[in-house]
C-alpha positions, 0 to 999 in steps of 0.5 A: 598164416600157414605157408601152404596158403600164404605162398600161392595167395601172395603169388596170385596177387603179384601175378595179377598186378603184373599181368593187369599192369595195375602196379609199377615195377617198384609198386609190385615189389612194395606190394610183395613186401607188404603181403609178406608182412601180413602173411607172417602174422599167425592169423589169416584175417589181415592178409585177407583184408589186404587182398580184399582191399586190393581186389575191390579197388582194382575192380572199381577202377576197371568199372569206371576207367573209360568214364573217368577218362572223359571226366578228368584230365591227366597232368600231362595233358592226355585224357584221365583215367588210372595208370599203374599205381606206384609204390608211394600209393601202396604205402599210403594205404597199407603202411600204418596197418603193416606197422601195427601187424608187425607190432601185434605179431611181436606182442603175441610172441611174448611171454605165456601168450606165445601160445597164440601161435598154436591152433588154440589162440583166439581174440579175447574181448577187451584186449588187443586193440591193435586188431581194431586199428588194423581193421579200421585202417583197411575199412577206411582206405577201402571206403575211400577208394570205392567212394572216389572211384565209384562216386564219380559215376554219379549222375548228380554233380558233387558238392563241396563237403566244406560248402554243401551249397557249392557244386564242383566239377567231378573229380574235385578233392572234397567233392561228395555225392550220395552215390559216392558216400553209399559206395564208401559205406559199402566198402567199409562194411565189406572189410568189417564183414570179412574181419568178422568172419575170419577173426578167431573170436574167443567164444563163450564156453559150451554147457559141457565145457562149463560143467567141467570147468571150475568157477574161477576158470569159467569166470576167466573164459566168460570175461574174454568171450564174445557174444553174438550181440557184441560181435554185431556191435563190433561190426557196426563200430568198424563200419562206422570207423571206415565210413568216417575215413572217407569223410575225413579224406574229403575234408582233408582234400577240400582243405589241404589239397589243391584241385586244379581245373583246366580252363579250356575243358573245365575238367579236373587235372589229376597228378600222376601217381597221386602226386601234386598238379602244377597250377601253371600247366607249362611250368617245365615246358612253358619257356620252350613253347614260347621260345624262352628256354634258359638259353633261348631266353638269353638269345632272345634278349640279346637279339632284342637289344641288338635289333630293337624293332617294332616287329620283334616287340610284336613277336614277343607279345604274341609269345606272351599270349601263347603261354597264357595260363590254362589252369586255375585253382578250383578248391583247397590249398597246395599243401598235401598231395593225394598220397599224403592225404590218404596216409594221414587219413588212414593213420588218423582213423586207425589210431583213433579207433584204437584209442576209442577201443582202449578207453571203452575196454580200459586197456592200457595202450602200452601193452605191458599187461599183454606181454608180462 
């Protein structure tokens, strides 16, 4: 990507994150490094996908922030709604793509194909499945983000993806609505369309070029070129891959992520920064609330043993009632947090799309044919 475009574009994204407080300080640093990783690639398409994902995600978050604040509850007991995203959340969505971009940059720099760093480069059909993996990553995470951020606005109650007959509270991991799925499809199509516009396709030679080309050269040009029908097929395949991402995320959320509900309000409790939610609401403060901290507990026992009065026994019973659990496990198992689910989903979709493309095109995944 040309520095004259990369420098102001990265600066604008970082300033937006800082001014809107959409990222924590460490999150901004991580996003800055991620943006540079995308910008060093000779193509501008991958940086554009990162920017599209970031802007679409923040826009969706802003649209539903106030509504989500009433529909969910934060793990610290306050109302729900999104806080600043952390570096872990940034990496969960972009790490797989960043690694593939670095690898693809290296591939393009090797051997005779280093000409891809000139203005003559293009993406030949039937090669470079890394491109498919990168696009699929962003199609999946954008679909998942818009599905979860906008799906909660649906007027209908979500149903558990693993048990469609079961209605679950809004914000439940694995809960899906038609509106959410539609938003996810739209996000996937958005990324696929942006990539279709900006990818440097290898076009079929024009009639004038064909007359000047020898038979062997013309055959080579035609073999690596993309027709409009094939580009449309690519657009549909990438949209489908991204949509599969939001389905996979819901499945992982329903099976491997704990959805905790506050028993008083009936609202889903969300962990800060995409982290896990303690099932016992007062695990870290419960002892203090009941007068049973590590020091207070010893003191209380000593006093109880010394006095051993009925009044103190009643007091202890009252304290026990005070710390009655206020959270329950609604769905899933406490194995992965939200960030881990996002990373597993994005990586699975990305590599799955590459494997499908490699099989379809007969391209070796070791890339020895591309760097020789």
